[in-house]
Structure formats: structure tokens, C-alpha cells
N, C-alpha and C positions, 0 to 999 in steps of 0.2 A: 520530526514527526512522531505522534503517539499512536500505538496501534492497541486497543483494548479489546480482549476477547471475552466474552461474558457468557456463561452458561447458567441461564436462570434456575433451570431444574436441580441443578448441583450447586445452586449460590456460590458459583465460582467465576472470579475473575482475574486475568492475567493481563498486566500493562506493561509493554514493551516500549522504550524510548529510544531515539536516535537521530539518524541523518539519513536523507534520501538523495541522492544525485542524478541528474538526468542529462543527457547531453545528445543533440543532434550533430554527429561527426561524419562529414562526407555523405556517404549513400546510405549510412546507417546511423543506429543511434546505441547508447551505452546507459546502464543503470545499475547504481549501488546504492544498497541499505546497509547500513551501519547499526546494529541495535547494541546500546551499551549499558542500559539498566534495565531491570526487570523488578517489577511489585506485583507480589500474589496475595489475592485475598486481603487487603489491609496491611499486609507486614510491612516493615520497613523495607525501601528500595535496596537493592544490592546490585553490585557490578555484575555485567552480563555481557559476554561477547559472541555475537551472532551476526555474521556477514553474508550477503548475498552479492555477487559480481555477475552482470550479463552483458558479453560483448556482441550480440546479435547471433551467435552460433552456440557458444558455450555459457552455462550455467553454473558458476562455482559457490559452493557453499561452504564458510569456513565455521566450524562448532567449536568454540573455545571450551565448552563445558566436557565434551568427549574427547577433546583434541584430535578432531578428525576433519578433513577436507574431502569433499565429493565433487567432480567435475562431469556434467552431465550435458552430452552434445544434444541440442535440440533443433540443428539445421544443418543442411548439407554445406560442404567446402563453399560452395559458389552461391550460397543463398544466406539472407539474412533476416532476422524476426524483429519487428520494432519492439524496443525494451517494454513498452507500456503493454503492448498485446500478451507479453510474457507474463507480467506482473499480475495482470488481471485473472490469469489461471489460480494464482494462489494468495492474492491479495483483493478485495472490492474496489477496485481503484477504475470502478466504472464511470465517475463522472468525468474523467477526461476524454469520453467519446465525443465523437460529434452529435450534434443534436438530431439530425437526419437517422443517425445510427441507433440512438436511443430510442426513437419513437417507434422504430422497427420492433424493439424487444421489449419496450414497457410502455404502459398506461400513464403518461406523463401529467401531474398536477401541480401547479404553482400553488404556495401555501400564502398566507397573510404575511405582512411584513415580519421579517426575523429578528427576534430579540437577541439581546446578549445571552440571557438565560437557557433559548433554545439551541444556543452553541455550547452550553456548558455540558461536561460529562464529568464521571469521576475523577477523569485525570485531570482536567484543567480547575476543578473546584479546589484540588490541592495545592495550586498554584503552579501546576506543570506547564499550562497552556494560557498564553495571553492572545485574546483575540479582539478584533475591533467592537466597540460597543455601538457603532453606529448602525442602527437598524437599516437604513437607507443604503447600505453598501453591500448588503447580503441579501441575494435571492435564494428561497427555500422552495425545492422541489420535493414532492413524493411521488415515487415511481413503484406501480405494481407490475409484477412481471406478467407478460403474456401467456396464455397456455402453450404458445408454439415458440416461444422464446429459447435463444441457446442457453440462457440462465435459469430456465425451468427445475432443473434437477439440483441448482445450488441455492437459490435465494427465492423468498416470497416477496420481500418488498426492498427497495432502497431510498434512502433519503440523502439528499445532497444540499449542502450550503453554499453557496458560490459568491465570491468576493467579486464585484462587478469592476471594482478599480483594477484588479490583477487577472480577472476573468479566468480564475483558478478556484478549485474548491477549497474551500476552507476546512470542511468536514463531511465525511461521508460515513452513513451508518446502514449497515445491510443485516437483515433478518434471514438466517439460512431456513430451508426449508424442514431443518430438524430444531428450530426455536433458538439457535445460538444466535449471538449478535455480534457481529466484527464493526467495528467503530476506528475510524482513521481520521485524526485532526492534524492539520499541517501547522507548524507554528511559524510564524513570521516567514512565509515563502519568499524567496527572491528568484525572478523570472528575467529571461534575455540576460543572463550575465554569463561570461566566458568561463569555462570549466575545461583546465587543462587535462590532457589524457593520463596525466600522471595520476589523477584522481581515482582511476580506474584500475590501476597497476597495483598489484599485490605480490607477496611472498608468503611461502608457506612458513609459519613460525616455527621457531626451535621445539623440538620433542612432541611433534605430531608424527603420526604415522604416514605411510605413505598413500599418496592419493587414492581413492576409488574413482577409476575412469568409467563411465558409462557411455557407450558410443550410441549413435543413433540407430535405432532399429530399422532394417531395411525393411521396404514394402515387400 
């Protein structure tokens, strides 16, 4: 996954690259995002450690820059939050919603045939992202946030490019209410493969401080 954050007013761009894992396990789901490279404002890429692991109840953030681990409880012990529902609060992964749900929150328009150029971004023009050039395989949607949408305070509009063969988004680009741009591109995604639970296991690295534990706030 490539995660590009652009601030046009400040002429600033930050690109994080890494891997995203998602699995349905039993009655719940798990998510892990490992960012391992960082590129800022055209400077050379540098190694970058930043990991997010969610097990349905607890979100763990491992920050290698400041050598700190934070564990935040987001659900009661007998409850589970779907991992993508959590991710949408922090990343614009809106394209994974059901069509009916999208239409409740957005005015959805299908654009013309998506070309390879329309899928290009600063990240993939540098060779970091390979995507199919077959425009017949891509559906391009432009979604304008409705006035009463749950996203009205976060985004103005969202564009989604969907790979019809995989039935997964190839790229998502969201414009925030402040004019910032969040762009997520999925590089050679693999669907319906077995992911073992060990992928979602972790240990606190040596030299890190004691984890910060943030329990769920009681109503």
C-alpha cells in the first residue's frame, strides 16, 4: 500500500509505503498495517517504522521513531469492531463499503473509462506502484459528500478506482474539508488467500518504553 498525504497550501507531500493485511477470523476480523518507507517533499526515501495492529477490541500502535507503543481499547471485552470500520476513522478506505451504504453518504457518479494515467500519482510515477493499463478493467467513481453525511466534517469528495476483476479498489483519493488530499493506492492486491493469525502477533521491540495503555471510556 502507498499512502500519500498532500497539503497543497503548504506545498508539502508525505508518502508512506508498506503492507496491509486484513483477515476474517471466526466471528471477527483483524487488520495490520506496516509502514516501512517514508518519502517527504521529494527527498530520497528513508527507512521508517510505523505499525498499526487491530484485533477487534484493541488498537496497538508501534512507533519506531520515538520507540513508543500505545494500546488503545476501542470495544468492550464481549464486543468486536470490524477492522475496516476502525480503519475508516483514520484512513479514507471508503471504497470498501457496500454500494447501498455509499449512496446514503455520497452523490455517486461514474466517470468515463479509466486510463492508466488517471491511476497515476506522484508515488507510482516514480516507479513505486504498478497498476494494470487495461482501462476496461477499471471503474472510476466520483463521490460528492452529501450535506447530512457522516463524512461531512471530514471530506468534500472521494474518488475511487475499482478493479473489476478483483472487485477491490485500486486507488482511493479523498479531498478533506481543509483542502488536504489523502491518496491510497493498493499495489498488486491479493484477495481470498489464507492469512495465519501469526501475521497479527507482535512483540514490543527491545529498547522501547513501557506501553501506554488507554482503556475504553465508560459511558
